[in-house]
TORGU-860780 format. One record per residue (C-alpha): residue in one letter; chain; x, y, z. Coordinates in steps of 0.001 Angstrom, whole numbers, padded with zeros to 6 digits, always signed. Layout:
<rs>
+---------+--------+---------+---------+---------+
! residuo ! cadena !       X !       Y !       Z !
+---------+--------+---------+---------+---------+
!       A !      A !       X !       Y !       Z !
...
+---------+--------+---------+---------+---------+
</rs>
This chain:
<rs>
+---------+--------+---------+---------+---------+
! residuo ! cadena !       X !       Y !       Z !
+---------+--------+---------+---------+---------+
!       X !      A ! +000000 ! +000000 ! +000000 !
!       X !      A ! +002956 ! +002365 ! +000494 !
!       X !      A ! +003374 ! +003194 ! -003234 !
!       X !      A ! -000279 ! +004271 ! -003424 !
!       X !      A ! +000317 ! +006790 ! -000642 !
!       X !      A ! +002879 ! +008422 ! -002930 !
!       X !      A ! +000631 ! +008707 ! -005981 !
!       X !      A ! -002105 ! +010974 ! -007275 !
!       X !      A ! -005249 ! +010424 ! -009278 !
!       X !      A ! -008826 ! +011415 ! -009950 !
!       X !      A ! -011845 ! +010183 ! -011945 !
!       X !      A ! -011613 ! +011295 ! -015569 !
!       X !      A ! -014421 ! +012861 ! -017556 !
!       X !      A ! -014507 ! +012506 ! -021340 !
!       X !      A ! -017428 ! +014885 ! -021998 !
!       X !      A ! -019570 ! +017517 ! -020324 !
!       X !      A ! -022976 ! +016221 ! -021428 !
!       X !      A ! -026115 ! +018314 ! -021864 !
!       X !      A ! -029030 ! +016008 ! -022573 !
!       X !      A ! -028649 ! +013010 ! -024876 !
!       X !      A ! -027365 ! +014767 ! -027998 !
!       X !      A ! -025088 ! +017631 ! -026972 !
!       X !      A ! -021678 ! +017306 ! -025303 !
!       X !      A ! -018521 ! +019393 ! -024952 !
!       X !      A ! -015024 ! +017959 ! -024651 !
!       X !      A ! -013099 ! +019286 ! -021631 !
!       X !      A ! -009999 ! +018977 ! -023801 !
!       X !      A ! -011315 ! +021390 ! -026424 !
!       X !      A ! -012749 ! +023664 ! -023759 !
!       X !      A ! -009381 ! +023852 ! -021986 !
!       X !      A ! -007638 ! +024778 ! -025231 !
!       X !      A ! -010232 ! +027461 ! -025975 !
!       X !      A ! -009995 ! +029018 ! -022500 !
!       X !      A ! -006184 ! +028952 ! -022612 !
!       X !      A ! -006212 ! +030625 ! -026032 !
!       X !      A ! -008646 ! +033333 ! -024927 !
!       X !      A ! -006818 ! +034185 ! -021701 !
!       X !      A ! -003455 ! +034122 ! -023444 !
!       X !      A ! -004900 ! +036386 ! -026160 !
!       X !      A ! -006265 ! +038740 ! -023529 !
!       X !      A ! -002838 ! +039028 ! -021923 !
!       X !      A ! -001218 ! +039628 ! -025314 !
!       X !      A ! -003637 ! +042494 ! -025900 !
!       X !      A ! -002507 ! +044044 ! -022614 !
!       X !      A ! +001274 ! +043761 ! -022963 !
!       X !      A ! +001891 ! +043964 ! -026727 !
!       X !      A ! +000921 ! +047693 ! -026960 !
!       X !      A ! +003776 ! +048443 ! -024540 !
!       X !      A ! +006103 ! +047312 ! -027319 !
!       X !      A ! +004407 ! +049416 ! -029963 !
!       X !      A ! +002010 ! +046781 ! -031343 !
!       X !      A ! -001491 ! +048203 ! -031707 !
!       X !      A ! -004471 ! +046462 ! -030130 !
!       X !      A ! -006295 ! +046292 ! -033465 !
!       X !      A ! -003353 ! +044518 ! -035044 !
!       X !      A ! -003136 ! +042148 ! -032071 !
!       X !      A ! -006799 ! +041204 ! -032520 !
!       X !      A ! -006316 ! +040586 ! -036228 !
!       X !      A ! -003250 ! +038432 ! -035644 !
!       X !      A ! -005063 ! +036477 ! -032927 !
!       X !      A ! -007869 ! +035671 ! -035385 !
!       X !      A ! -005381 ! +034344 ! -037914 !
!       X !      A ! -003434 ! +032600 ! -035150 !
!       X !      A ! -006571 ! +030620 ! -034321 !
!       X !      A ! -006823 ! +029425 ! -037914 !
!       X !      A ! -003092 ! +028711 ! -038111 !
!       X !      A ! -003186 ! +026801 ! -034844 !
!       X !      A ! -005898 ! +024441 ! -036061 !
!       X !      A ! -004196 ! +023841 ! -039407 !
!       X !      A ! -000715 ! +023467 ! -037949 !
!       X !      A ! -001764 ! +021251 ! -035045 !
!       X !      A ! -003556 ! +018785 ! -037301 !
!       X !      A ! -000969 ! +018875 ! -040087 !
!       X !      A ! +001918 ! +018091 ! -037728 !
!       X !      A ! +000002 ! +015180 ! -036200 !
!       X !      A ! -000948 ! +013725 ! -039582 !
!       X !      A ! +002648 ! +013934 ! -040846 !
!       X !      A ! +003930 ! +012091 ! -037770 !
!       X !      A ! +001168 ! +009437 ! -037844 !
!       X !      A ! +000296 ! +009205 ! -041532 !
!       X !      A ! +000636 ! +005411 ! -041545 !
!       X !      A ! -002178 ! +005146 ! -038978 !
!       X !      A ! -004821 ! +006610 ! -041337 !
!       X !      A ! -006699 ! +004313 ! -043701 !
!       X !      A ! -007565 ! +007100 ! -046171 !
!       X !      A ! -006703 ! +010779 ! -046802 !
!       X !      A ! -010240 ! +011749 ! -045799 !
!       X !      A ! -009410 ! +010811 ! -042213 !
!       X !      A ! -006716 ! +013486 ! -042185 !
!       X !      A ! -009457 ! +016100 ! -041824 !
!       X !      A ! -011458 ! +014362 ! -039076 !
!       X !      A ! -010106 ! +016536 ! -036291 !
!       X !      A ! -013088 ! +015774 ! -034049 !
!       X !      A ! -011788 ! +012217 ! -033622 !
!       X !      A ! -008672 ! +013527 ! -031903 !
!       X !      A ! -005063 ! +013885 ! -032923 !
!       X !      A ! -003397 ! +017285 ! -032727 !
!       X !      A ! +000110 ! +018531 ! -031983 !
!       X !      A ! +000738 ! +021485 ! -029677 !
!       X !      A ! +004087 ! +022273 ! -031274 !
!       X !      A ! +002483 ! +022107 ! -034715 !
!       X !      A ! -000216 ! +024497 ! -033522 !
!       X !      A ! +002371 ! +026990 ! -032272 !
!       X !      A ! +004258 ! +026784 ! -035560 !
!       X !      A ! +001059 ! +027272 ! -037558 !
!       X !      A ! +000047 ! +030341 ! -035550 !
!       X !      A ! +003454 ! +031959 ! -036043 !
!       X !      A ! +003902 ! +031135 ! -039727 !
!       X !      A ! +000450 ! +032329 ! -040762 !
!       X !      A ! +001095 ! +035701 ! -039092 !
!       X !      A ! +004560 ! +036428 ! -040500 !
!       X !      A ! +003090 ! +038169 ! -043606 !
!       X !      A ! +000883 ! +040295 ! -041340 !
!       X !      A ! +003809 ! +041315 ! -039144 !
!       X !      A ! +005702 ! +042479 ! -042224 !
!       X !      A ! +002728 ! +044298 ! -043725 !
!       X !      A ! +002119 ! +046130 ! -040436 !
!       X !      A ! +005796 ! +047094 ! -040254 !
!       X !      A ! +006606 ! +045163 ! -037064 !
!       X !      A ! +009824 ! +043358 ! -036311 !
!       X !      A ! +009414 ! +039618 ! -035718 !
!       X !      A ! +010636 ! +039653 ! -032115 !
!       X !      A ! +008698 ! +042849 ! -031413 !
!       X !      A ! +005534 ! +040764 ! -031718 !
!       X !      A ! +006844 ! +037396 ! -030579 !
!       X !      A ! +008330 ! +038509 ! -027249 !
!       X !      A ! +004967 ! +039442 ! -025684 !
!       X !      A ! +003415 ! +036500 ! -027526 !
!       X !      A ! +005866 ! +034133 ! -025792 !
!       X !      A ! +004732 ! +035334 ! -022362 !
!       X !      A ! +001078 ! +034935 ! -023340 !
!       X !      A ! +001664 ! +031519 ! -024909 !
!       X !      A ! +003257 ! +030151 ! -021735 !
!       X !      A ! +000193 ! +031266 ! -019787 !
!       X !      A ! -002146 ! +029743 ! -022372 !
!       X !      A ! -000367 ! +026386 ! -022217 !
!       X !      A ! -000469 ! +026347 ! -018424 !
!       X !      A ! -004236 ! +026926 ! -018463 !
!       X !      A ! -005064 ! +024789 ! -021490 !
!       X !      A ! -003440 ! +021650 ! -020068 !
!       X !      A ! -006199 ! +021482 ! -017443 !
!       X !      A ! -008463 ! +020038 ! -020152 !
!       X !      A ! -005950 ! +017236 ! -020776 !
!       X !      A ! -005968 ! +016371 ! -017084 !
!       X !      A ! -009758 ! +016218 ! -016940 !
!       X !      A ! -009980 ! +013646 ! -019769 !
!       X !      A ! -006866 ! +011696 ! -018755 !
!       X !      A ! -004894 ! +012473 ! -021918 !
!       X !      A ! -001148 ! +012066 ! -022614 !
!       X !      A ! -000614 ! +009116 ! -020305 !
!       X !      A ! +002911 ! +007724 ! -020383 !
!       X !      A ! +004935 ! +004778 ! -019184 !
!       X !      A ! +004139 ! +002823 ! -016005 !
!       X !      A ! +005790 ! +004238 ! -012897 !
!       X !      A ! +005625 ! +004129 ! -009098 !
!       X !      A ! +007292 ! +007432 ! -008322 !
!       X !      A ! +005865 ! +010213 ! -006165 !
!       X !      A ! +003595 ! +011669 ! -008885 !
!       X !      A ! +002470 ! +008377 ! -010414 !
!       X !      A ! -001042 ! +008944 ! -011800 !
!       X !      A ! -003546 ! +006245 ! -010834 !
!       X !      A ! -006862 ! +005378 ! -012444 !
!       X !      A ! -009922 ! +006260 ! -010335 !
!       X !      A ! -012680 ! +005597 ! -012841 !
!       X !      A ! -014197 ! +007243 ! -015902 !
!       X !      A ! -013641 ! +006963 ! -019656 !
!       X !      A ! -010017 ! +007361 ! -020724 !
!       X !      A ! -009148 ! +009248 ! -023892 !
!       X !      A ! -008002 ! +007337 ! -027019 !
!       X !      A ! -005960 ! +005253 ! -027672 !
!       X !      A ! -007295 ! +003585 ! -024539 !
!       X !      A ! -010051 ! +001018 ! -025092 !
!       X !      A ! -012049 ! -000668 ! -022309 !
!       X !      A ! -011757 ! -004438 ! -022581 !
!       X !      A ! -014651 ! -006898 ! -022056 !
!       X !      A ! -015437 ! -007167 ! -018374 !
!       X !      A ! -015135 ! -003418 ! -017793 !
!       X !      A ! -012002 ! -003536 ! -015614 !
!       X !      A ! -008990 ! -003282 ! -017883 !
!       X !      A ! -008091 ! -000404 ! -020182 !
!       X !      A ! -005736 ! -001303 ! -023003 !
!       X !      A ! -003826 ! +000826 ! -025502 !
!       X !      A ! -002067 ! -000522 ! -028582 !
!       X !      A ! +000809 ! +001842 ! -029111 !
!       X !      A ! +002495 ! +003099 ! -032262 !
!       X !      A ! +005633 ! +001016 ! -031654 !
!       X !      A ! +003632 ! -002204 ! -031406 !
!       X !      A ! +003789 ! -002383 ! -027620 !
!       X !      A ! +000666 ! -002727 ! -025469 !
!       X !      A ! -000106 ! -000995 ! -022190 !
!       X !      A ! -002828 ! -001946 ! -019728 !
!       X !      A ! -004213 ! +000233 ! -016961 !
!       X !      A ! -006511 ! -000667 ! -014064 !
!       X !      A ! -007226 ! +000629 ! -010589 !
!       X !      A ! -004505 ! -001760 ! -009388 !
!       X !      A ! -001770 ! -000329 ! -011612 !
!       X !      A ! -000284 ! -000277 ! -015111 !
!       X !      A ! +001799 ! -002706 ! -017185 !
!       X !      A ! +003681 ! -002316 ! -020439 !
!       X !      A ! +004058 ! -005354 ! -022707 !
!       X !      A ! +006548 ! -005902 ! -025511 !
!       X !      A ! +005474 ! -006960 ! -028994 !
!       X !      A ! +006056 ! -010563 ! -027941 !
!       X !      A ! +003817 ! -010181 ! -024869 !
!       X !      A ! +006439 ! -009952 ! -022135 !
!       X !      A ! +006067 ! -007423 ! -019299 !
!       X !      A ! +008805 ! -004800 ! -019724 !
!       X !      A ! +007565 ! -002225 ! -017184 !
!       X !      A ! +004994 ! -001976 ! -014404 !
!       X !      A ! +003917 ! +000465 ! -011708 !
!       X !      A ! +001121 ! +001666 ! -009465 !
!       X !      A ! +000231 ! +004208 ! -012142 !
!       X !      A ! +001624 ! +006025 ! -015171 !
!       X !      A ! +003478 ! +009231 ! -015927 !
!       X !      A ! +000879 ! +011978 ! -016483 !
!       X !      A ! +002928 ! +014060 ! -018936 !
!       X !      A ! +000199 ! +016683 ! -019316 !
!       X !      A ! +000533 ! +017379 ! -015587 !
!       X !      A ! +004287 ! +017812 ! -015945 !
!       X !      A ! +003796 ! +020086 ! -018944 !
!       X !      A ! +001269 ! +022242 ! -017078 !
!       X !      A ! +003565 ! +022669 ! -014069 !
!       X !      A ! +006589 ! +023472 ! -016232 !
!       X !      A ! +004543 ! +025937 ! -018321 !
!       X !      A ! +003590 ! +027851 ! -015184 !
!       X !      A ! +007253 ! +028019 ! -014164 !
!       X !      A ! +008060 ! +029278 ! -017667 !
!       X !      A ! +005317 ! +031901 ! -017494 !
!       X !      A ! +006639 ! +033134 ! -014138 !
!       X !      A ! +010160 ! +033373 ! -015558 !
!       X !      A ! +009092 ! +035231 ! -018711 !
!       X !      A ! +006809 ! +037552 ! -016748 !
!       X !      A ! +009728 ! +038568 ! -014529 !
!       X !      A ! +012037 ! +039001 ! -017526 !
!       X !      A ! +009391 ! +041120 ! -019246 !
!       X !      A ! +009309 ! +043594 ! -016367 !
!       X !      A ! +012723 ! +045012 ! -017323 !
!       X !      A ! +014129 ! +046125 ! -020670 !
!       X !      A ! +015613 ! +043258 ! -022638 !
!       X !      A ! +017080 ! +042875 ! -026066 !
!       X !      A ! +014321 ! +041983 ! -028520 !
!       X !      A ! +014223 ! +038237 ! -028934 !
!       X !      A ! +015439 ! +037255 ! -025469 !
!       X !      A ! +011944 ! +036318 ! -024295 !
!       X !      A ! +011117 ! +034400 ! -027474 !
!       X !      A ! +014401 ! +032482 ! -027452 !
!       X !      A ! +014111 ! +031770 ! -023730 !
!       X !      A ! +010698 ! +030276 ! -024439 !
!       X !      A ! +012118 ! +028189 ! -027293 !
!       X !      A ! +015048 ! +026887 ! -025249 !
!       X !      A ! +013093 ! +026195 ! -022058 !
!       X !      A ! +009988 ! +024661 ! -023600 !
!       X !      A ! +012029 ! +022728 ! -026154 !
!       X !      A ! +013979 ! +021063 ! -023339 !
!       X !      A ! +010741 ! +020389 ! -021482 !
!       X !      A ! +009203 ! +018581 ! -024426 !
!       X !      A ! +012328 ! +016489 ! -025007 !
!       X !      A ! +012139 ! +015331 ! -021395 !
!       X !      A ! +008369 ! +014844 ! -021264 !
!       X !      A ! +008119 ! +012889 ! -024505 !
!       X !      A ! +010796 ! +010491 ! -023279 !
!       X !      A ! +008197 ! +009386 ! -020717 !
!       X !      A ! +005495 ! +008891 ! -023348 !
!       X !      A ! +005110 ! +005920 ! -025649 !
!       X !      A ! +004641 ! +007351 ! -029111 !
!       X !      A ! +005780 ! +006717 ! -032662 !
!       X !      A ! +009497 ! +007346 ! -032989 !
!       X !      A ! +011745 ! +008326 ! -035842 !
!       X !      A ! +015055 ! +006907 ! -034713 !
!       X !      A ! +015624 ! +007710 ! -031027 !
!       X !      A ! +013023 ! +010512 ! -030802 !
!       X !      A ! +009378 ! +011234 ! -031449 !
!       X !      A ! +008399 ! +013837 ! -034021 !
!       X !      A ! +007771 ! +016358 ! -031228 !
!       X !      A ! +011183 ! +015657 ! -029718 !
!       X !      A ! +012977 ! +016253 ! -033020 !
!       X !      A ! +011099 ! +019543 ! -033425 !
!       X !      A ! +011776 ! +020570 ! -029831 !
!       X !      A ! +015466 ! +019649 ! -030159 !
!       X !      A ! +015870 ! +021799 ! -033276 !
!       X !      A ! +014126 ! +024770 ! -031645 !
!       X !      A ! +016147 ! +024429 ! -028428 !
!       X !      A ! +019465 ! +024247 ! -030305 !
!       X !      A ! +018679 ! +027273 ! -032477 !
!       X !      A ! +017449 ! +029286 ! -029481 !
!       X !      A ! +020476 ! +028411 ! -027354 !
!       X !      A ! +022891 ! +029169 ! -030197 !
!       X !      A ! +021468 ! +032640 ! -030781 !
!       X !      A ! +021392 ! +033481 ! -027060 !
!       X !      A ! +025014 ! +032356 ! -026668 !
!       X !      A ! +026056 ! +034336 ! -029758 !
!       X !      A ! +024394 ! +037462 ! -028420 !
!       X !      A ! +026065 ! +036979 ! -025027 !
!       X !      A ! +029480 ! +036591 ! -026694 !
!       X !      A ! +028893 ! +039717 ! -028779 !
!       X !      A ! +027874 ! +041707 ! -025708 !
!       X !      A ! +030944 ! +040539 ! -023771 !
!       X !      A ! +033212 ! +041388 ! -026718 !
!       X !      A ! +031778 ! +044918 ! -026940 !
!       X !      A ! +031865 ! +045237 ! -023179 !
!       X !      A ! +028674 ! +047302 ! -023186 !
!       X !      A ! +026146 ! +044727 ! -021931 !
!       X !      A ! +024293 ! +044507 ! -025226 !
!       X !      A ! +022111 ! +046679 ! -027389 !
!       X !      A ! +020448 ! +049747 ! -026037 !
!       X !      A ! +016705 ! +049781 ! -026303 !
!       X !      A ! +013926 ! +052291 ! -025840 !
!       X !      A ! +012215 ! +051636 ! -022502 !
!       X !      A ! +009641 ! +054395 ! -022581 !
!       X !      A ! +006787 ! +051926 ! -022976 !
!       X !      A ! +008300 ! +049434 ! -020510 !
!       X !      A ! +007971 ! +051487 ! -017396 !
!       X !      A ! +010704 ! +054120 ! -017845 !
!       X !      A ! +010657 ! +057668 ! -019133 !
!       X !      A ! +009796 ! +058064 ! -022852 !
!       X !      A ! +012969 ! +058108 ! -024892 !
!       X !      A ! +015071 ! +056649 ! -022081 !
!       X !      A ! +017393 ! +053767 ! -022848 !
!       X !      A ! +018794 ! +050848 ! -020929 !
!       X !      A ! +021314 ! +048116 ! -021560 !
!       X !      A ! +019561 ! +045024 ! -022878 !
!       X !      A ! +020336 ! +041825 ! -021029 !
+---------+--------+---------+---------+---------+
</rs>
């Protein structure tokens, strides 16, 4: 019984049902609330960097479209072999989206608008990075409600245990109503009951077991809140344009590399599609930050000087960017 005292868990809920015909997914609702609150914050802090509220609203509208397209496209590319026909690529309501793909879609679709409005890329993306971290931290609540993104069996302190309810796909309830089973992309099989979880190899041998599983959405939510706190503090003082965006890319990229190592998903070599993407973003972000730091040290002036009039100082004042 001791391992269960060091675990967490709750009953999952797949739908908020209203009558017999209408239902809302907590997953979709969490994403929508996270997007709206993140957008609200962006509308508050972006004008301090010279981005007009009207332009923010327009870019948020297109970001919504880009997010949907990017999130589904990235998932389909990584799991194309799992679809029986191209028509299934568009059946978003059956599940299957990628957060990193959604972020990429939102950014790419707005690059032409940034240029047409005369904004610098990092001028828009720095406040967007702060808002995005907040949106992720809030949006992950929906994943927790439906029991999504469950990983490998574990018995560590935050092992997530099953307390009833309908688990999100790929979990399927087996005859008898006690055992949930998921056939994974790598051919392995995982079972989950109130008594614990087991992972089976392709040949049927137990290769891992525990009182519960890694709840990677919980880890991602906690790490996103830490990231938001960090970016919020960095945003309170003048920084070189791009520092916030690149800090987001480096931090969240590393987070996803770690989190996805605890998930059981389709892999391309040693990593999942999300891990390869996160690794590339983290490397690029770290390289640019290091290059800027080296340049600043070489000049001996602490970095570029930026206008801080809209960041809490006197209009026209400058400060060394860090």
